[in-house]
C-alpha positions as CSV (number, residue, x, y, z in Angstrom):
1,M,0.0,0.0,0.0
2,I,2.8,2.4,0.9
3,A,4.6,1.6,-2.4
4,A,1.4,2.2,-4.4
5,G,0.9,5.4,-2.6
6,M,4.4,6.5,-3.3
7,V,3.8,5.9,-7.1
8,V,0.7,8.0,-7.0
9,V,2.5,10.8,-5.2
10,W,5.4,10.5,-7.7
11,A,3.0,10.7,-10.7
12,A,1.1,13.7,-9.2
13,T,4.2,15.7,-8.3
14,G,5.8,15.4,-11.7
15,P,3.6,17.9,-13.4
16,L,3.7,20.3,-10.4
17,F,7.5,20.5,-10.7
18,H,7.6,20.3,-14.5
19,F,9.6,17.1,-14.3
20,S,12.7,19.1,-13.5
21,E,16.1,17.6,-12.9
22,T,15.8,18.4,-9.2
23,W,12.5,16.6,-9.0
24,Q,14.1,13.6,-10.8
25,L,17.1,13.7,-8.4
26,V,14.8,13.7,-5.4
27,I,12.7,10.9,-6.7
28,N,15.7,8.8,-7.6
29,T,17.3,9.3,-4.2
30,G,14.1,8.5,-2.5
31,T,13.6,5.3,-4.5
32,T,17.2,4.2,-3.8
33,I,16.8,4.7,-0.1
34,I,13.5,2.8,0.0
35,T,15.0,0.0,-2.1
36,F,17.9,-0.3,0.3
37,L,15.6,-0.4,3.3
38,M,13.3,-3.0,1.8
39,V,16.3,-5.2,0.9
40,F,17.5,-4.9,4.5
41,L,14.0,-5.8,5.9
42,I,13.7,-8.8,3.6
43,Q,17.2,-10.0,4.5
44,R,16.4,-9.7,8.2
45,A,13.2,-11.8,7.8
46,Q,15.1,-14.4,5.8
47,N,17.8,-14.7,8.4
48,K,15.1,-15.1,11.1
49,D,13.4,-17.8,9.1
50,S,16.7,-19.6,8.5
51,L,17.6,-19.5,12.2
52,V,14.2,-20.9,13.1
53,L,14.6,-23.7,10.6
54,H,18.0,-24.6,12.0
55,L,16.5,-24.7,15.5
56,K,13.7,-27.0,14.4
57,L,16.2,-29.3,12.7
58,N,18.4,-29.3,15.8
59,E,15.5,-30.3,17.9
60,L,14.6,-33.2,15.6
61,I,18.2,-34.4,15.6
62,A,18.5,-34.1,19.4
63,A,15.2,-35.8,20.0
64,T,15.6,-38.7,17.5
65,K,17.2,-41.9,18.9
66,G,20.0,-43.1,16.8
67,S,20.7,-39.8,15.1
68,S,24.1,-38.3,15.1
69,N,24.3,-35.3,17.4
70,R,27.4,-34.1,15.7
71,L,25.1,-32.4,13.1
72,I,23.5,-30.1,15.7
73,N,24.5,-26.6,14.7
74,A,26.0,-27.8,11.5
75,Q,25.3,-24.3,10.1
76,D,28.3,-23.1,12.2
77,F,30.8,-25.6,10.7
78,S,33.6,-24.4,8.6
79,E,33.6,-25.0,4.8
80,E,36.2,-27.8,5.3
81,E,34.0,-29.5,8.0
82,I,31.0,-29.3,5.7
83,K,33.0,-30.8,2.8
84,T,34.1,-33.6,5.1
85,L,30.5,-34.3,6.2
86,H,29.4,-34.2,2.5
87,D,32.1,-36.7,1.6
88,F,30.9,-39.0,4.4
89,Y,27.3,-38.9,3.3
90,C,28.4,-39.5,-0.3
91,A,30.2,-42.6,0.9
92,L,27.1,-43.6,2.9
93,S,25.0,-43.2,-0.2
94,E,27.3,-45.3,-2.3
95,M,27.2,-48.1,0.3
96,A,23.5,-47.9,0.4
97,K,23.3,-48.1,-3.4
98,K,25.4,-51.2,-3.4
99,D,23.1,-52.8,-0.8
100,N,19.9,-51.7,-2.6
101,S,18.6,-50.4,0.7
102,L,18.6,-46.7,1.1
103,G,17.0,-46.6,4.6
104,T,18.9,-49.2,6.6
105,T,21.8,-47.2,8.1
106,H,21.8,-44.0,10.2
107,S,25.4,-43.0,10.4
108,I,28.7,-43.5,8.7
109,E,29.9,-45.8,11.5
110,E,26.8,-48.0,11.2
111,A,27.2,-48.1,7.4
112,E,30.8,-49.1,7.7
113,D,30.0,-51.8,10.3
114,N,27.1,-53.1,8.2
115,N,29.3,-53.1,5.1
116,K,32.1,-55.0,6.9
117,Q,29.7,-57.6,8.2
118,K,28.2,-58.2,4.8
119,V,31.6,-58.6,3.2
120,A,32.7,-60.9,6.0
121,A,29.6,-63.0,5.6
122,H,30.0,-63.1,1.9
123,L,33.6,-64.2,2.1
124,G,33.2,-66.5,5.1
């Protein structure tokens, strides 16, 4: 509503000031400031939404039996730590693909143990 009102004011004041360069400068400056403020407000809302999502995910991880608590607050990990975790989950995915059972393991350690047991049973 405010933006629509500003457009009406802008359109109405143009003829009053004969669309002068000063009028254009004032309008351009005003729209730049408003745009900056709107971007700031949108970013703030997105940051809050992101934080709330992380809190909800942390609660689910903490409350779920068998889940790895090392992923709580993963958003605070360094890029190297995130890459390491990504590599672990890629390895887990590859093991699950070999087993044709995507939902049987919960952590890298369990996947490695399951894989070792299967190999030993197959060889033994």
